[in-house]
N, C-alpha and C positions, 0 to 999 in steps of 0.2 A: 504492500498500498504506499510506506512510504519512498518508497523506490520508483514508483508510479508516479508520485507527487510532485518529484523531482523534477524528472523528468518534463513533465507536463510544463512547470517553471520556465523549463529551458526553452520550451517551445512558445510559449509568450513572453518570455521577455526577448527572442529572437524575431519575433512576429510583429515589425511597428509597425504603425498606419502612416504615412504623410499626408497632414492636413495642407492643399495647397490652396485653399483658397475660400471664402466668406460668403455666403448669401443671408439675405433678408425677405421679409415679407410682411405681409398681415393677415388675417382671419376674419372676417368677417360674416355678418349672419345675413342669408336676404332676406328674412321679415322688416329689418328694419337697417341693413348698413351697419349696425353699430360693431364693435369689436367682440372679440370672440375670446376673454380670457380661458386660460387652463388646458388651451385644445393638447394635444400631445402630436407632436410633428416628430418623424422619426423615417431614418434613412433606410427604403426594402432593404432585410435578409443582414438586418446588421442590430446589434443594439445600441445605435448611436440617435439620438434625438435630441430632443428640447421640449419644453411649453411655452406657451405665450404670454406675455404678461399683461397685466389690468387692461390692459388698450388692443390686444390682440394681435402685439407684436412679437416678432421674433426673429434672432441671428442663429445662425448654425454654419458651422465648420464640415466642410465635402470635399469629397475626392475629386483631382481634379479634371478628373473623364466625368464627374455628374453623377449619374445615378437617377432613382425613383425614390419622389419622398410620399408619407404615410399621414394624410392629415386625419385622424378620428378622434372622437368625443362624443359621449353617453349622452343617446337622443339625436344625435346628428348622423347622416350619411356620410361613412367615411370614404376618400377620395385621394390615387393615388397619382400622382403629374410628376413629368418627367423631368428633372433639372435641366439637359443641353448646357448650352452655355452662361443662361443667364445668371443671374447677380442677384435680380429679385424676384419672387413666386410668391404672388399674392392667390388668395384660393378664397369662395364666398361658399359656405357651406350650410344645407337647408336641413328641414329635419325627418329624420328619416320615419315614415309613415309602416313598411314593410316590421319583420320581426326585423329583433336584433338577433346578429348573432353569436349571441354569447358563447362561450368557451370554456369547455367543465375539463375537469380531470377524471378517467375512469380508469378503470382496472390497469395495474401495468403499467402505470402512468401516461396513458396512452388520452392525450386531449382531444375532445371533438365537440362538435357543434352542438349543444342541447337539445338543439331544433331534431336531429337526427335519434335522438335518444329514446325507446321506446320503455324507458323505468326511470325511477327518481333519483336524482341525484341532488342534493344539499351542501353549497359550498357556504364557509363563512372567512371572510377576508380578516388578513392577520390583522387591521385595524382597532376589530373587533375584538383581538384577543390580547394585544400589547396596551401597554401603561393601565392595567386592570390590575387588582389589590387581590392576588390569585398566584400563586404557584403551579398548583395546579393545573394542563390546560383541560383537562376533562369535567373539571367543574365551571372552567371559564366559556363550555358551552351548554351549558345549562338551558333552556326556555329557548334555543336558537334555532336547536334543526326538531321539527317533528317528528314522533314517534320515538325519541332517543330519550330513555330513562333514565338519568346520573341522579345517583346516592352518596352521602360520603357517610363516613364511618360516624364520625362526629365535627365537633367543630375545632379538635383538637390539633394541633401542627404538627403535620407530617402524616396522619391516618392515610387508611385506601378509600377509592373511590370506585363505586360499582355501577357499569353502565350495561344498560341494555336496549339492544336495538327490535324493534319489533315483536314484545313479549318473549318470553322462556323458552326453546325447542327442545331441551334434556334436558335428562332425571338426572345422572349420573356425572352427566358431563360438563365443560366449561360454558356457560352461556356469554361470556364476554367476548368482543367484537375483536376483528383485527388489527395490529394496527401497524402503519406502514409509513416509515422516513423518511423523507427522498427516495422512494422505489425501494425500499428493505426493510420487509419484515423486520419488525424487530418484540420483542419478548417486555407483556404488559401485565407479565404475570404478580399477583401479593405473594407471598412468599412469609410463610408466616413458621417458628419451631413449636406453638403451642395453638390448640383450637381455642375454639372463641371464648369456651368456660374458662379457660386460663391465663387470659386476656391476650391471647394474640389478635383478637380483633382492633389489635390496634397496629398492625401490619401494612406498611407504608405499598402502594402500587407504584408500578415500575414506570408508568409513566409520567410518575411526578419527575422523573429523571429529565424530562425536557423542559426548556428554556420558552416560554409562551415569546416573550418579547422577540425570539430569532425567525418566528413562525410568519410568514408567507401567507400562508390561504390551507385551508383544514376544507377536506369535502370526502362528505357521508356518503358509501355506497349500503343501503339499507336490502335491498332486495336480492336473491338469489341469480335472478337476469345478471343484475349491473355487477356478481362477485363470483361470476362461475368460474373465470380465468385461475382465480384465486385457486380453487379445489375446495378439498374437506375446512381450509385454515380459514376462507372467508362465510362459511356459514351462519354464521350470526352476526355477519355485515361487517363492513371494510371503513376506518376511516385513516384516510390517506394525508399529510400531514408532508406539505413542504414548506422547508424553511429557506430564509432568506440568504443564506451563504449557499443552500442548495440548487436557489434555480439562479438560470444560467441568465447570462448579461451583466454587463457592467452599470458605472452611473449615466446616468439620464442627460442630456446635455453635451455641454462642450468641455465638461470634465472628467481626466484621464482618469482624478484619484476622489474618491469622495470618504468622509469620517462622519460617521452618525453615533452620538452620546446621547444617552436619557441616564436620570438619575432620579427614583421613585421614593418616595415615602408615605408608607400606612399606617392608620394606627391597628391595631387587630384585639377585638374584645369582643364577652362571651354577646348571641345576639338577642336574646332576651334570659331573665330571669324567674322563678316564681314570686308572685306578690302573696309573702307569708301573713298569716293572723299576729295579730299585736296583742290580743287580747289573753293569752294563756300561755304557763309553760311547760316545763318535765313534769310529768307524775302519772298517774293512775286514779280516774273517777273521780277528778277536780279535786287530787292532795298532789300536796309538791312534793318529789321523791326524784331520786336518781335511778329513773328507771329506761325503758328502750323507746317510748312513745311522749309525744306532748300533748295529753289526756291532764295535765294537773291541776293545779288552782291557778286561779284571772289575777293578773297584778294588780287589780286593785283590792284586793283581799289580804294585806300585806301579814295577819296571825293567824290566816286558815292553818288547817291541821298542816305541820310540818314545814311552816314558816313564822320567823319572831319577826314582828318590824321590817317583814318587808326582804329578810335575810334566812340564808337556808345552811343547812351546815353542809360546809365544802365538801366535793365528794373527793378530795381525796384525803381526809380526814377519817381515815380507816385505820384498823389494829396492820394489816396488812402493809400498808404506807407509812406507818409512823416513823418508822427507820432510815425510811427513805426520804419521805419531806416532812421531816420535822418542824419545819415553821411552821406547815399548814396546818399543827395540833390546835383544835378547838379552833381553825379558823370561821367564820360565814363567807357566804358568796351573797351577793348582790342579786336576788332575784327580778329579772326584770327581759324584756326582747333586746338581743343583742342582732347587730346584721351581721351573723358570720358569710354569707353565701356572697355579699357585697364587697366584705373584709376579703374573701379566701380569691376569689377571679381579682387578675389586673390588666391593666391596660397593655399590650406587646403589640408588638411594632412589627412590619414586611419592609425590611430594606433593601433595593434591586438597583445594579446598577449594568450597564449596558454601552459596549463600545463597541461597534464596528466598523470597517475599512473596505469599501467597493474601490476594485482598480478594472481598468479596460487597459488590456496592453493592445496596441495594434488596432485593425479594425473587427477580428473575430476573437478574440481571446478577453478575455475575466479572473477576476482571482477576487474571493471576498473572504474575510475575516472576521468572527464576534468573538466578545469575550461577554459573561455574564456571568453577576454572582448575586443570590439571593443569600437574606439574612432573613429569618420567619419566626421573631418572639413570640411563643404563644399566649394566652389568657392565664395560663395558670404559670409560673412558676417553673424551673427548670425541665421546661418544655421546650426546646426550638427546635429546627431546621436550619444547616447551612448548603450552597448549592454555588458549587462552579462548572460554567460551561465554556468550554473550547472548540470551535467548530469554524471551519476552513473549509471551501469548494474553488474548482478551477474547471475551466471548461476552453476549450483550443476545437476552429475547424482549421484546417490544413487544405493546404490547396491541392491534394491529391482525393480530397474527399473524405479523408480520415478524421472522424471527430471523434475528440477524447473529452471524457466528464469526471471529475472525482471529486468526493466528499466524503468529510469525517466528524462525528463528535466525540469529542473526550469530556465525563462527567466526573468528578466527584461529590460526595454528598455524603452530611452526618445529618442522623434523625435520633433527637433526644426524646422519650414521651414515657408517662407515666402506665404503670400495668391500670387496665380498666375493663377487668372480667365483666361480663354482667352479674349484677345483681338486684337482689328483693329484698325486701322485708330490712332486719339486722344483718342476712345474709349475703355472703357474696361464695361464686363457686371457687374463688380465688382471692388473693389480692386485688383490688380494684381500689381507685383514688376516691370517686367520685359516689360510690356507694353511702359511703358514712356521710359524705359532705352534704349532700341533695336532705335529707331529713334533718340534720343535726337540730335538736329541741333549743326551741327560741328561748332557752332562759340560760344557756351555756354557750360561753364568749369562746370558741374556735381558739381565739389567741391569745386567751386569758389562761389557758387550763395546761400547764408544761406537759411536752407530751412526750418523752420517754423519760426515764431512771436516769439520773444523772450516774449510777455508778456499772448499771450494766446495758445503757441504751435503749432500754426494754420498751415497747410501747405502754402507753398508761392513758386510759381516758374516763372517763365520769361512770360509765355502769358498773354496778355493785360488784360484778367479780371479774371486772376486766375485760369481757369476754367481746370486746368491740376494741376495733382498729384504732386509733386515734389515725383523723386522716395526714394533719402534718406530719406525724409518723412516716406511714406513707408515702409522702410525698418528699419527705428527704433520706427513705431510704429504699426504694424501689425505684428501678430505672430501666428503661428499654430502649438499647442503642445498635442505628443501623446504621454501618458507612460501607459507602458505596462507591467500587470505582466502576466505569463501564466508557466503552471503546464501540460506537456503531461506524462504522463505515463502509463507502463501497466508491468503485468503481467501474469505467463503462468506456467500450467501443465500439462506434458503428460505424459501417460506409456504405456511401453509395453507389452499387454494383453499378447503379441505370438511372435515367431518369424516374422511372416508376416500382425500383424495386433498392431497398436497401435490407443490410444486415448489422444484427447490433447482440453486444454482448455484456453482463452486467455479475457482477461480483457482489456480494454484501454479505457485511460480518456485525456481528451484534456480540458484545463480549459482555459480561456480568459479572465481578467477584460482589460479594454480600455478606459483611463479618456481623454477625448480631450477636451481642451482649444483653442476655438477662440478667440482673443482679439485684438482688435482694437481700437484706443485713437477716440476721437471725434476732429471735426475743420478741420477735411480732407477734400477735393472739391468731393471725386467719394465716390457710394455707403454707404453703409455703417459709412465710417470713415466720413459721417458727421455729424452726430450726436454720431458715436461711439457705438461699438456693444460687448456683450460677452457672447458667449455660451459654455454650459459645456454639455459635455455627460457625460454618465456611461453607457461604454455595459458591460454584463454580459454572453458571450458566452457559456454551458457547452456540451460536446459530450461524450457519451458512448458510446462504440461498446466490442461489447460480440459475443465473436464465440466457437464453439465447431464442434472439426471434428474427425471422422474416421476416420484411413488411413489403407490400407493394398496394401499388393502385392503379387503374388501366380502365380509360374511357371506353368503354367498349362501342357505345355510339353517342350520337348526338344529345340522347337521353337518360341513356343509361350510363352510369359510371360504379363500378367496382373497387373494393380495397380488401383486402385479407390478412392476415397476419397466420404464423403456424410457430410457434416455439416448443421449447420444452424447460423443465424446472426441476434442478436440485434442490433438496432440502434435507440437511442433517442436525441434528441436536445431540451435544453433547452437555450432560448435566452429573454433578456431583454434590455432595451433602455430607459434609463430615461434623459431628458433635461431639460436644462433648458437656455432661450431666452430672453438677455435683452439689450435694446436700451435705447435710450437717455440717454445717461452719463452726471454727473452730477461734479465730480473732475475729472479732466483730469489724466492719468495714474495711478487711483486706478479701481481693476478691484475684486467688490464684486457684487454680485448681490443687494444689496442694495444701490451699489451706481447709479444705472441705475433707469429709469422714469418709464419702461414699462417692464413689467417681464409677462412673458407665460413658462408652465410647459406644460410638454410631456412624454407619458411614453409609452410602447407599448411590448406586451408579444409575442412570439411563444412558442408552443409544437409540438414537431413532432417526430413522430416514424416509424417505418420500420422492418417489422421482413421479415427475408430470409430463405429460405432453396433451396438446391443448393444440385449438386453431377458432378462428376466428374470421368470418366472414361478410361482408358489408355492401348490400345496396342500395345505392340510390337511382331512385327516377322523378328526372327534371326537378329535382330540391324538392318533392314534394310528398314522396314515398319512400320509405325508408324501412329496407327490411335486416334485419342481424341474426345470425344463428353463432352459435357459440359453443364446444366442447370441450373437456378433459378429462381425461383419464389418468387416475394415479396407481402407483403401489407403492403399498405403505409396508414400512416392517412390523406395525404392532398386530397386522392379523395372520392368520396360518397363510399359506400361499394359495390355499385352495379359495380364499377368500379376499386378497388382498388387490384387486385389480377391479378397480370400481368408477364406472362411467358417467357423467355429470352430464346432458345435455342443456344446451337454453337456442330462447328464439325471442326476438321481440321486434315490437312494429310502431313506425309513429308514423302518422299522416298528416300533412297540413291541409285544413279544407280552404282554407283562402286561399293560397296559392295555387292550389288542384285547381279549382274555381274561378280564378282568375279576377276573386274579390278586392279593390283597392280603395279601404273607406278610411278616412284618419282615424273614426271610431272604430274602426274595427280593424285594429292591427296585426296580429297575431292570434291563431288559434291551432293546437294541436292536441291530437288524439291518439291514444298508445296503450299497445298491449307488451305484457313481458311472462315471460316463465320461464323458470330456472329451477336447479336440481341442486343438490348436496349431499353430503355425508358426514358423519361422526362417527372417529376411530376410539375404538375402546383403549385405556392408560397401557403403554409400555408395559409387557410380562401379565396381560392379563389372562394370554392363552397360554403359559408354560407355566407349572407351577417352579417353585424358587427354594433354596435353603439357605436358609439364617445359619451363619456363623458365629459363632460368642467364641473371647478369651478366656472362658471359661473352662479349665484343665483338670482334668479328675486320673486319678492315678489307680489300677486295678492292683490286685491283690499280689501278683507276679511282676511289680514295679512298673507295665505299662503307664507312661501317661497317654492321653484320650481327650483330644478337644470334645465338645459340645457342640452338637450343630440342632438343629431341628426343622423341620418341615414348616410350612409355610401351613395356618388353618383358611387358608383360602383356596379353595377349589378353584384350579385354571380351566377354564371354559374354551377346550381348542376349536370348538365350534360357533364361537363369537360371529357376529357379522357385524359389518358398519349399519349404521342408523342411518337412514335416508330421509332428504327432507325434502318438499317440491311444493313452490309458490307460484301460485298469479296473482298479478300485478294488471291493474287496468288505473289510468290514469287519462287526465285531462289538463291542459295548462292553456292560459288565455293572458292576451294585453289588447286592451282598450282605451276608448277616449286617450289618443294619442299616447300612445304605453303607461297613462295613468293610474290606470286599473290593473291590478295583475293574479292571476289566478295557478294554483298548482295544487293539484288535487289527488290523491294517490287512494286508489280501496285496494285490498291484498287479503289473498286467504293463503293460510301454508301448514300444511298436513306435514307431520313427523310421525314416521314409523321407522317399526322396530326397533323402538328406544332399548338403549342398554340401560337397566336397572339391577341393582342389587338385590340378591338372594337368601335368606337366612335359611340353612342350610339344619336338618336334625343331627342335636351333637354327636347323636349314635352312628354318623358317619364318619368323624373322624375329622369333619371339615365343621366350620363355622358357617361360612358364605360363600357365594360364588354371584357371576354375572351372566346374564340372561339375557336376546333381545324379545322383552316381551312387555311393550306399550307404546301407545298413540297417541298424541296430541294436537288438538288442531288452534291455531291462531289466528283470529282477520282482523281487519283492523279501517281503520280511517284516519286520510292525513292529509292538512288543508295547509296552502301558506295563501294569506291576499295580501297584496300589497296597493297601497294606493297612497296615491299624491293630494292631497285635494288643497294644496296649495303652491305655486310656485311661478318664479320670479326671476329675472335677473339678479335679485343679492339675497332673495327668502324662497325656501324650501322647507318641505310641510311634508315628511311620508311616516305612513302610516303600516307598521307590518302585523299581521296580527297572524298567528299559527293554533293550529287545533288536531289533536290526535284523540283517539277513540282505539281500544283496542279488548278485545273478547277471545281468553283462550278456552276450552275444551278438555279432557282427559278422557279422550275417546275409549280408551279401553286398557288393561294390564294384565296380566300373567291370572289366565285360571288359577281360581281357589285362591287368589290372594284379594283383599275387598278392599287394603290400600297399601300403598305404598311412603314411607319415611323419605321426602327428600331431602330434610336437613332442620337442624334443632338438636334440643333436647327429647329423649324418651318422653313421651306426653305433651310435650308441646317446640311444638316447630313449624315447617311448613310440608303437607300432605301434598300426593296424591289422588283421587278417587275420580273413579268411571262416573262421567256426567256429570261433573263440580269442576270450576276452572282450576286451572292448575297452582297448584301452591297454595292453596286455601287453609288458614290458621287451624292449628290444633290447641288443645287445651281442657283444661279442668272444666270440666263446667256442675250447673245447681240444678239439683233435684226440682222437679216442676209438676205443675198440675196440666198433665198433654192430655186427657180427659180420651179422643178417640183415636189419638196415634200411638194407644197402649202395642199397637198392633205393628208398631214400627220399630225400627231404631232409632232411638229421641237421639241419640248422640249426632245424628249423621243432623239434626234441625239444625238449620241456618241460624244462624248469632240473630240476625235481623227480626227472622222469626219469633225466638224462642223469647223473647222479652214479652210475646202477646201470651207467656200463661205465666199464672200464678205460683213463685216458691213455696217450696217446702219450708221451716223453718225448728230448729231443736227448741229446747224448752229456754234457751235465753235469749230468742228473737235471731240465732244466727242460721245462715243459711247451708243448705246442708248438701254434702255431695251425691253426684247422679256419677261422671262419670268422665273418661276425654270425649272429646266432640267437638265439630266445626264452632269454633268462637270467633270467623271474621274471615275476609277476603280481601288480602291487602291490594288487589290491582284496581284505579281509581276506575271510576265511570267514563273523565276524559279530564284533559287537561289543554287548556290553551292559555295562550299569553297577545301580548297585543307591546308593541315598542313603538314608542313616536321618536322620531327625529326630526331637530327643527335648526334650521341653519340660515346663518343671516354673516352674510359676508364673511368675515374669517370667524365665527364663532360657530360651535355646534352644541347644540344639546340633546341627550339623548336616554330617554327612560323607557325602562323595559319591566314592565308586570305581567306575573303569571299568576293562573290559579290555577288548583288541582280541585277537583270535585269526585267526592265519595273516594274509596279504598279506608278500608281500616286499618290500626295501627292499633298493639299492643304495646302497653306503655306501663313500666314499674315507678316510674318518675311521679307520674301523676297519681295513681292508685295509692303506691305508698305516702308520699308525702298527703294525702288526702286520710286514708288508713292512720296515719301517725298526727293528724289534728295538727297540721303545722300550716296546709296551703288558706289563704285568706276563706274560702269557702265553708271554712271550718271556725270560723269565728263567731259564729253567734252564739244564744244563751246557751250556756251544756247546763245548767242545772232544768230546763225544760223536762220531761219523759219526753220518750221518744216510744210507740205503738209499728213495730216494723210491720207493714202490709203482706203478708204472705199467711197461710195455712199448717196450722200445726199438721203432725204427721198423722193423725186420725184423718186430716179431710176436710176438719172443721178450722174455720176465720180463726187466727191467732191475735188476739186481745190483750196480751201481757204488756205493761209498762218496761222499758228499759230504758238508762240511762244513753247521753246521745256518746258515749264511750264505748260500751256497749253496742249499738246498733254500729256505728262507724266503723272501729276494728274491724272486725270480721265482712263485713259484706260490703266494700268500697273495694276491694281487689287483691287486697294481703294475703287471703286465701284458695281462690277460684280466679281462673285467670280469664273464664267470660266477664267478667265484672274490670278488667283494665281496657279493653278494649272499646276505642273509641273511634268514631268517623273523622279521619285524617285529612276532610276539605280543609283546603288552607290557598288565602289568599295571599303574596307576595309580590313586594318591591324590590325587584330581584338587581335592580343596575340604576345607578345616575348616574351621569357624566358629562362635564361638562370640557370642552376642548376649544382651548385659543391657538388659533394661529396665528402668528405677524404677518401682519402684509407684506409684497417683497419692494414697495415702496420704503417698508421701513428698515428693513435690512441690509440697505443700499449705502457704500461707504463701509459697512463691516465687514467680518471675515464669517458670516454665519451664510448659509444657502436657504437654509429653514428652522425657523423657531416653533415652539407649539408647548403652552400649558395645558394637562388636562388634569380637572380637576377629577374623583371617582370615587363610587361609594357601590358596594356590593352586600347583598341579603339586609340590607335597613332598617325592614319592618314586614312582618308577617304577622297574619294574624287565623289562626286554626279554631274555626266558629264553632267547631262540635266539642270539644273541649272545654274542660272545664274555665272558665274565664282567668281564675287568679292564676294558674296553673301556667300561662303566657308560652305555649308547651310546641314544639315548631317536631312536627313528622317528618322531619327532612332529614332522618339518621336513619344509620341498621347495625344495631347494635353485636348481630355476629360475625361482623366484617364484611367481606368482599369477594369477589367470587365460590361462593359456597350453598348460590339458589338460593338462602335465606334472606326474607325481607318481611317488613313490617312489624318488627323485634324491637322494641326500645328499652332497654332496663340497665339504666341509669350510666348509661356507659360516654358521657358529655352531651351538654346542648350545644349548641351551632354558634358559629361567630360571623359576625359582621367586618367590615371591613372598610377603609374611608379615607383617600389622603391623596397626594398631588405627584404629578410626572413633569419631570421637565425634560423636552427633546429638543436635539441641536444637529445639525448638519453643517457640515465646513466644505 
């Protein structure tokens, strides 16, 4: 790679273009003769060009032998004019009333006219991604592409992001899309050494490594007709990213070298916090105590049971602590409301620095380099993310027709995060920072209570048995750190064999080294923290991708054009994981495996190869009817020989009716109807068809003195007959532009069938195995997506543009294996996402309440949907508490529909952009809300707790329940603390996603300065939201996923951290 770049630079340096003369001119409008600013003037076949000034004038250095100038501007008809011997070239431009020849990037990086495509492609420009307060490029796409669902694990800096395009279509496999960077497929996985139950959900997604400020454009291919040339890897959609350094071409205008610089500073804050009640403190049954809930005495009764003059016995004034905290013997604690949450979260910051250089060498060569630095400090202490991005790109066109291109990206990053295992009540499955923070009783000052013993550094907290870990102890003693080194590079050669035929070759590499350190000191009180834990892992993942293509285009006759592509692809992946897991720490706060009593090591190796051959044929008839047919055949190493070969055909049709009927109307500018059909497959994980032997370092000695190594056979039964999953998708669409291109629509409808899905099957233990995989499930996803673009007002200086987006998805599990009523997709046993025939995929299962179902007695009442369950009266125990029925469906996380509206107002040098999103429907299981309600902390529990309550329901004998209970007795067991169905809320949410103001300095203002461009952008992300069907005082944001990313779990929040909001400014300069 480096040798190639060096050779390329030598070529670039030797191809110096001589500029012999200068021309000038003026571009004016045919409507009023006024000068047109911002018109692009390019020498055809080169990257040399300029733009007109505010008066429509331009000057440009051109070759001595002239050439052809191309004049273009959005909404105006482009023109090509020969320079000849002229020194002045003036042009009058008119409006373009026919379709705009928009060009988009499609599969394999091929650019095509959007009018010719029979499938949906959505592009997002770099201007919508750069200068934004977010280091994760995926989160910047939220609300910008219909049909794409993007959810973060939480607002904690460095956590993962989940991306789903057009729904879930695999049960056991990944549903994440493919990422392609400058033509190279890259790894976008989320790696974790621990499952979500032990805090592994904090792992970062590897597309976090990319630099949003170096992105020129993102194209999203959603349907199988669009992604078929990528084969199995593109089955979940493809996100194509073109970087600025990966783009060909140098500076615009007469510049040989252009330097760009930007500096950003953003404030990083928690998006919202619950509004707590201020009337009651810690205790039980309206009495003050160091208990686990907030049902204690009111603050306005200073001498109520447990209190003396508004004070309570200090929680550390206990016999077990007298020798540790002698100064607290006899101490009293002021019994009042403390602002624990507000004081726990801090104002973090995000700083971005970007420096880029673009140089044109000669007429046909260019080189670009960019450096980016990101430092993101989170909204909690000791949470930070640092990233360095180096990128370089070069290209040259040689006189012999050979074209050389190369680019690479080098990334170093470090993320330090707290453990955030899912939590509920006072318990966490493992060490969790937020679990004990969110429901800290109102009367205890989190920062006023020592969090550790001065002798052993062990955790201490207010609970009588010290059974709860102090959040500040967790904050100071438990850390999860990722160190990443990554190289992504590619080089390509292309040669024009003839005017109609060319051949190209490209090789790409994506090499990632990830070192993870999970460190927890001893002397805590929960999970790993009791004895201490140190887990290190070193991952090395290398992906190679090689492609050779033969491209051609032929004009068959006056009406019919043909283009074709034939190619081959080789992908290989080498993955290694080396882990060391140590427990029982000797010396506090010393993290080395030698400082732990028990140490185990583990290594895992993976090799995977895929060979593919593909072809694409495109026909154009009179530029109004387009037919495209594609096919790819893959051979994969993860299947047995008889099942390795899979063929994916696809076809698409695009027709332009207005052009076909020769309708030329200024109010009917463009119309296209399209049809696409595509197929793909899904492969099992490597080694699913072969049994494996697990080796061990344990050595045993026989009676004869012979030493033996202990090995074990996996309890997974390998199914050699497993076949690929098969996906088929039909897509219809219509696109149009009306009223002089001031109204545009793009509507897609699709249906996707996924068959022979691979599921994990539990086996009878008597077989000697516990599980296997089989092809035995099918899912259907269908939906509609729409983009509507309107320009209500437009003048020479002012433009108001409104863009609306809408998407609706419906999924259904069509079948699963015979004899199996449901399949656990992900989550806990008894609580998670499941698949049941006839129901939406991924519905939520959990514990349910016994109710009087009447006529439903003959049915499986555990399968009554949560929305219907509320219509039936619950059975109560003797104390007015709900009673347990069993596990059942508690909700459906899939929204009814999602839409967004973006308003962009531009006036001369100022642009305001406001993005509003709205999710309607979809269920969310949240222990954040239910636990804070059940513990009496939320503002909605600040009522008069001395008034008796009669819980609505039936006694177990079926008669009405009439017994009075206290508010404490009613709320504690009946608001979701014990039964999952009570923790489910409608997740409908309105959100002000983004607000930005960009100020661009006029060219006249920069005259006489070294600056070519200067701008200041003020930007804010996620600054307001309203989940209007959740308790008002919770201020809950459903846009989180406690169980992490990439594991098909959705709709669950278990106190793993609130979302974040960011706002700040970016200064950008070019020289």
